[in-house]
N, C-alpha and C positions, 0 to 999 in steps of 0.2 A: 912864295908858296906854302911856305909851312902855315903861315899864319891863317891864308885861305881855307886849307883844310879843316884846322881848329875851329873855323868861322860854321866851315859845313856840318861839321861833328857836332857841334853847339845847336844848330838849327834843327837839325835831322833829330837829335837827343828832345829838343823842345816839343819836336812834334809829335813824339812818339809818346812823350810824358803825358802829352793832351789828347790824346785818344780817348775815347769813351771806355767805360767799365761798361758790359754789357749784361745785364739780366735779363732770361728769358720771362715771359709770363704764359702759360700754359692753361686757358681756361676756355670752356665751350661758349662762344659767342651764337651758336644757334643749336638747334633742336633743343630736345625735352629738357637738358639742364640749363639752358639759356638762362632760364626764369632766375636761375641761384647763383651763376657763375658770374654772368657780365658785370656785375657790381665788383666782383674780386678782381678783374681785369683792371676796373675803374680807382680800385682803392691802390694798388702797386703803382699805376700811373699817379695818383695823388701822391704817393711817398717818394717815388725818382722827381717827381717836380719840386716840391719840398727840399729834398737834399740838394738838388741842383740850386736852387735858391740860396742855398747857405755856402754855395762853394764847391758842390761836389762831393767827390771820395778820396781821397789820397792825392789830392790836387786835380783830379781828372773829371770831368764830366758824367754822370752814369747816365745809360741810354735802355729803356727797354725796349726788349725785341717781343713783338704780341703776334701769336698764330691763334690760329682758331679750330680746334681738333674735333669739333662739332657734334660733340655727345657721341663720337664714333672711339669705342674702347682701341680697338688694333690702330687708328690713325694717331692717337695719343701717344703711341709709341712711335711711330713715323717722325711724329711733330717734334717732339723729345729730343731725338736724333739729330734733328737739323739743327735745334738750338743750340746743340752742344757741340756738335762737329762743322755745322757750316756757318753758325752766326757766331761759336765761339764765346757763347754766355759762359760767364762764370757763377752762376747760380739761378736756377727756376723757381718760381713760385706758382704753384698751379695744382690743379685736378680739384675736382670735387668727389666723386665716387670712388669706392675702393677698389671697382673694377677698373677704372681708369688709371689708378696708383697702382694695380698688380700687373698693369700693363706696361709701363712707364718704369717699374723697377728693375727689371736686367738692363734697361738702356743706362739708368744712373751708375749701377753697381759697375757695368762692364766699361763705362768709360770714367769711372772715378768721380762723377760729379755731384752737385747737392740740389738735391729738392726739399724745398719748404712748402709743406703739405698743411693746409690750413682748416681743415674740417672733421668735425666727429668723427669716429671709426670705432672700427670693431676691436681695434686692438691685434694681438696674437703677432705682432711683428715688429723688430728692430732693426733696421738697417743702417749701417755705417754712413750711408749715402743720403738718409733722408731725413730729416728733423719734422717732426710731429706736433702743431702748434695748436690743433683743435684738440677736442677732448678724448681721451679714453674711455670705456664701458664706465670703471670706477669714479670717474669725474663726469658721469652725465646719466647712463643707463641704469647702473645698480642704485645711483641719491633717488632719483625719480622714483624706480619703483617703491626704495624704503619709505619715500614720502607718502605715497598712494597709500600704504599699508599702513601707516600712523594714523592716528585720530584726526589729525589736522588733513590729509588727503583722504577722508573718509572713510576710513578702515576696509580698503579693497578687499576682496575674497575670491574673485573670478577674474582671470584676464584673460585678454583677448591679443594676442603679438601678431599686429599686421603690418607685413614691409613689402617692398619692391622686392623682385626675385633677381638677387645679386648676393656676392660676399659678405657687405656690410650687415644689412637685415639678417641675414641666416646665422652668422658667428654670433652676433648681438644677441637674438633671440636664444640661441642654443646656449649663449651664457644666462640669460634671464631666466630661461627654463631652466636651470641645474640652482639657480638662484634661489627660484620661487620654491623648488621641491626642497632645498635645504631647510626652508622655513617654514616648512609643513604642508604647503600647498599641493593637494592632490591633482593628480596629470587628468583627469576629470574638469577640473576646474580651469585649465590652460587651453585656448584657442588658437591655434597658429596659422597663418592665412598669408599668401604669396600672389602677387601680382605682375604682370609686366611693366615696365619703364612706359611712361605716357597711358597707364592705364585709364579708362574713362567711364565705362559703365560700372557703377558702384552698389546700383538697386539692390541686387541679389545680396552681394557680401555686406551690405548696411543692414537687410533685413535679416541675415544670418546670425551676425552681431545682435542685432534687437531679441531676436530670440534665445540666445545662448544668455543674455542678460533677464532672462524672464524667470530663471530659476529661483528666485528668492535671495539671490546672495549679491551684493552690492560690486559690481563690475566696472570695470576699467579698460580702456584701450592703450594702447602702447604701440605708437607708431613711428616706425623707420620706412614709412613712404617716400620717396623722393622726385623731386621734381615737379613738374605741370600736374602731376596725376593728383595733388595734392587738392587742386582747386575742385574739380569735381566731387573728391570724394566728402570736403568739408560741406558743400553745398548738397551733397544726397543725406548728410547727416542731419541738414535743417529741413529737407524735404520729407523725411520719415517724422520729424520732431521729436529728433534727440538732441536734449541739451544736457549742459555738463554737468547740471544738479541728478539725472538720471542714467548718465553713462561715462564720464569725463575722459577724454582725450589726452593723453601727453605724449607729444610730438617732440622729435629729436631733428628732424631736420625741417621743421617750420620755424622761421623767422618773422621780423618785420618786414623783409623783402618780399618774401611768399606772401605774407597778408595782403601787402599793398595793392594784392590784383584779385584780392576776396571781399565780399561783402562779409563785414566781423560782426553784424548785429546780432546773428542767431549763434556764434560762436562764443560769445563773451561766456568767462567761465574755463573755458579748454584751457590747457595746459602746455607749456614745452619747457626743455630743461636744457638750460645752455651754460657759459661761463661769464657772459655779459648780454644785457640787455640795453638799448638805446634810451631806458627811461632811467639808468641807473644814476643818481643823482651824488656826482663825484665834479671836483674841477677838475681833472684830467679827461673826463668825457665828456662836459660841454666845450673843453679846447677844441678835440676830436670832433663830435660834430660841427663845430663853428668850421675848422678847417675841411670837413668834407663838403661842407654847403658853398664855402667859398669856394672849392676846387670845380664843383658841377655847377655852380651859378644857378643852384634850385635848393632852395630852401625847402623842399616839401620831401626832397630824398631821404629815404631812412638809412640808419646804420643797423650792423647784427654781427652776431658773433662769429661768424666764419671772417667778417672785415678786421673784426680786432686782434683776431689770431694772424692775420697776414700783418696788419701793423707790427705788431709784436715782433712775428718773424724776420720782419724789413728791418725792423731798429735792430734787432739780435745780431744780424749778418753785419749791417756796418758799421755795429761798435767791435763785433768782432775781425774784422777788416782791417778797422785801426790799430786793434790790441797787438794784431798780427803783423800788421805794417805791408799785407801784400794780399792776393783775390787768390792766393794759391789754396786749392781746396784742403790739402794736408792740414797748412799751418791756420787756417779759418775754421775745421773742424774743430781742431783742440783747443782754438779761444772759444769756442762756443760753450762749454761746457763752464756753466756757472755765469753765464751772461743774465744781468737783472733788467727788468723793462718796466716802469710804471706802468702798467696800463690803464686803459680808459675804465675799467672797471673798480680802479682806485687800489688797487693790490698790488704788492711789488710780484709780477711774475719770473721765474727763475727756470732756465735749461738744466734739466737734469742729465746725469752720464747714460741714461737709459734713449736719449734723445727725444725724452717727452718734459712738457713743463709741468710746474707746479700753477695750477690756477684754483679758483674758487667755483663753486656749485651755484647755481642759483637755479630755482624754479620759478617759472613765471606764469600767471591768469591771463589771457588774451581779455583785454578790453575793447569795448566799440570805437574807438578810436585807431586800431589796429596795432598798438601798443600793449607792451607785458607790464603788470603790476607784479613786481617782485614778491612772492609769499612764502617763500624761504631761503635763507641765503647759508652757506658756510662761515663761521668765523675765521677760521683759517684755509690758507689754499691748500689742495689735496694734490699730492704728487701722481703724475700719472703713471698708473701701469700696465707696461708693455704687455707682458703676460696676465693670465685670467686665473685666480685660484680656484674657481669654480669649473674651470677644464683640468680633469686632471692629469695631462700629460703637460699641460701648459704650467700647471701650479709648482714643477720642481724646476722651471726652468729662470736663469737668471739673465737679466738683459743690462750689460754696464760696459762701456766703451774703453774705459781706462782698466791701467794698470790695477792689477792682476787679470782682470777679467778678459778685456779687450773682445768683448762678443756679444752680441745679440740676443742669442738663445742657447744659453752653456747651463751645463747643469755642476760645471767643477771651473775653477780661472783657468783658463789656459797657461798661464805663466804661474802655477801654481807654488810650483817646484823652487822657482826661483825668489819667490815672494816669503817663504819661511826663514 
């Protein structure tokens, strides 16, 4: 009898050990953001598939639970709660827009769950429940403007800040406007414009940009336009004969995936700022592209920056789980600090205690084949800043989730008295 009980317990334990580790995939597969987010879902599926081929994690298979919040910002929160509480996922990889991230943030903080967020954003946030693997403004927006202000970028004097009407463009442009003014740019030389998600009629706005640029000063457009609205925007630039040599556009949300749906022949010379481009010539990138093409069974599928950010985030999460020996959120979060991944960009990317990465910055020029030629690149990785020095109330804040700070927005260490 005792022997039978022992065998039964052993079998139960084995069955439990073989239960899959579930991770959530929270990306829009329909609606205005599907053009950008669908490929990120595919990226996590590739990473999970690769991990399982290598034996899984902690001796268990990994299962991706995919949901479609359909570019509906409140639905993101509902789907996030479903993943965490119903599906019992141990981490979620997802969101693109900042409004979707802001929507889900209370869910992750309330349930003490982890979100890996892979897209460039406006900063001004450091949550103990989010790891930000995309670029902060000091890793994308500021370097892009610095490039355009310099002789290599054309010594731009007038600026159009064009964005989709939500938190990321508005906050980024607030930072950029303050930065430009700090560099001596008069307010009259800054034009700011916002349009709704999915905006399609760009004729008037592009005409206004053209008029603004006719003042005799070199003018550039800094674009925080998101999603499928980019397609008619670039088409209208071409329709009105605006070339990169006349008014260069530098985009923060247009990469290889978005260009795949556009005739790029008239866009040659326009720019994008990212931390990775598919054209980067490194052994790591060649392996990444090869893995992607093998997984999708389509050699025409492109790679892009948010894909690399998901690649980095997923690798770091698996390393942290292995280091912690558990998927427990508190243990994994602690193990995340200092995680290092050799990224497709060819850099050793590190996770900092402010939940942001140290990454390189690259400026790419659109080519006729829809790829980017890197025209400027930092020598070293730049540490992502959660809070901008160009916003006075933010400049005094520190994000550091280790002792003695243990805080995302502090002006003094939480445990400062004990640290003396």
